C-alpha positions in Angstrom: 47.8 -80.2 31.8 45.5 -77.5 30.3 46.2 -75.1 33.1 49.7 -74.7 31.8 48.4 -73.4 28.5 46.3 -70.5 29.9 48.7 -67.8 31.1 47.7 -66.3 34.5 48.2 -62.8 33.0 45.5 -63.5 30.4 43.1 -64.7 33.1 43.8 -61.5 35.1 42.8 -59.4 32.1 39.5 -61.1 31.5 36.6 -59.2 33.3 34.7 -62.4 34.0 37.7 -63.6 36.2 38.4 -60.2 37.8 37.4 -61.3 41.3 39.6 -64.4 41.4 42.8 -64.6 43.3 45.8 -66.6 41.9 44.8 -69.9 43.6 41.2 -69.6 42.2 42.5 -68.8 38.7 44.6 -72.0 38.8 41.6 -74.0 40.0 39.5 -72.5 37.2 42.2 -73.0 34.6 42.1 -76.7 35.3 38.6 -76.9 33.8 38.9 -74.4 31.0 39.3 -75.7 27.4 40.8 -73.6 24.6 38.8 -73.9 21.3 39.8 -72.4 18.0 37.3 -71.7 15.2 37.8 -70.6 11.6 35.9 -67.6 10.0 32.3 -68.7 9.4 32.3 -71.5 11.9 29.1 -71.8 13.9 29.9 -71.9 17.7 26.3 -71.7 19.1 23.2 -72.4 17.1 19.9 -70.7 17.8 17.4 -73.3 19.0 20.0 -75.9 20.0 21.1 -76.5 23.5 24.5 -76.6 25.1 25.7 -75.6 28.5 29.0 -73.8 28.0 30.2 -70.4 29.1 32.5 -68.8 26.5 35.1 -66.0 26.6 36.6 -64.6 23.4 40.4 -64.4 23.7 41.3 -63.5 20.1 39.3 -62.5 17.1 35.7 -61.5 16.6 32.4 -63.3 16.7 29.0 -62.2 15.5 25.7 -62.8 17.4 22.8 -63.3 15.0 19.1 -63.7 15.9 16.9 -65.4 13.3 13.2 -64.5 13.1 10.9 -66.8 11.3 8.0 -65.3 9.5 5.1 -66.9 7.7 5.7 -69.3 4.8 9.4 -70.1 5.5 10.4 -66.4 5.3 13.4 -65.8 7.6 14.9 -62.6 8.7 18.3 -62.4 10.4 19.4 -59.6 12.7 22.9 -59.0 13.9 22.7 -58.3 17.6 26.3 -57.8 18.4 30.0 -58.2 17.5 31.9 -59.8 20.3 35.6 -58.8 20.6 38.3 -60.1 23.0 37.3 -60.6 26.6 33.6 -60.6 25.7 31.7 -63.5 27.3 28.7 -65.3 25.8 26.5 -68.3 26.5 25.5 -67.3 30.0 21.8 -67.8 29.7 22.0 -71.4 28.6 25.0 -72.0 30.9 23.0 -71.1 34.1 19.6 -72.2 32.9 19.2 -75.1 30.6 17.4 -73.8 27.5 18.0 -73.5 23.8 20.3 -70.7 22.6 18.4 -67.5 21.7 20.8 -66.7 18.8 23.6 -68.0 16.7 27.2 -67.1 17.5 29.5 -67.4 14.5 33.2 -66.7 14.1 33.8 -63.6 11.9 37.6 -64.1 12.0 39.8 -66.9 13.3 38.9 -66.9 17.0 40.4 -68.4 20.1 37.9 -69.0 22.9 37.9 -70.2 26.4 35.2 -72.7 27.2 33.9 -73.7 30.6 31.6 -76.7 30.4 28.7 -76.5 32.9 29.4 -80.1 34.1 32.9 -79.1 35.1 31.7 -75.9 36.7 29.1 -77.9 38.7 31.9 -80.0 40.1 33.5 -76.8 41.4 30.2 -75.8 43.0 29.8 -79.2 44.5 33.3 -79.0 46.0 32.7 -75.6 47.4 35.4 -73.9 45.3 35.0 -70.1 45.6 36.1 -69.5 42.1 32.8 -70.9 40.8 30.8 -68.7 43.1 32.8 -65.6 42.1 32.2 -66.3 38.4 28.5 -66.6 39.0 28.5 -63.3 40.8 30.4 -61.6 38.0 28.1 -63.2 35.3 25.0 -62.0 37.2 26.4 -58.5 37.4 26.9 -58.6 33.6 23.5 -60.0 32.9 21.9 -57.4 35.2 23.7 -54.6 33.4 22.5 -55.9 30.1 18.9 -56.2 31.4 19.0 -52.7 32.9 20.2 -51.3 29.5 17.4 -53.2 27.7 14.8 -51.8 30.1 16.1 -48.3 29.6 16.1 -48.7 25.8 12.6 -50.2 25.7 11.2 -47.5 27.9 12.8 -44.8 25.7 11.6 -46.5 22.6 8.0 -46.8 23.9 8.0 -43.2 25.1 9.0 -41.8 21.8 7.2 -44.2 19.5 9.7 -43.8 16.7 9.0 -44.6 13.1 10.7 -47.7 11.7 13.7 -45.8 10.3 14.4 -44.2 13.7 13.7 -47.6 15.4 16.5 -49.2 13.3 18.9 -46.4 14.1 18.1 -46.5 17.8 18.4 -50.3 17.8 21.9 -50.2 16.2 23.0 -47.5 18.7 21.7 -49.6 21.6 23.2 -52.8 20.3 26.6 -51.2 20.1 26.4 -49.8 23.6 25.0 -53.1 25.1 27.4 -55.5 23.5 30.4 -53.7 22.2 31.2 -50.9 24.6 30.5 -52.1 28.1 33.4 -53.0 30.3 33.4 -54.2 33.9 
């Protein structure tokens, strides 16, 4: 059984699962899959759709957004580096839509994956663990949106030149994705 392979102590340390009691962690562990990727492996592809919620357990992933310009010119921007206990995939998990960026393994990574179909079964059964995860994910997304609003307002107020814009973006990116903890 997969639940035996996910230590309860690990689940307690993951911010996404912080509201769960021991029984709820066991219920959730029954639907979690452990996935391992090699450096360079593509986990999520921008423009493709999948409905999984991911948590980094070991290693690092890179979030990259591709911007297509005229005549097949493509620019790629690194949005974040995800380290252990970071979560990703929430937007497509809760609302079916194509991924807004690639997520690629920078190092060997071990991830926890919750498939939406299994999560929906928990919802249908009235399992509180599913509702608590939703609550925590909404808090995280709200924090990210609030930081984005603050950053955009600051950016517009100061109308920085392109060099300052890049510097501010990098600082913001680090705060938004690398330094926040619940």
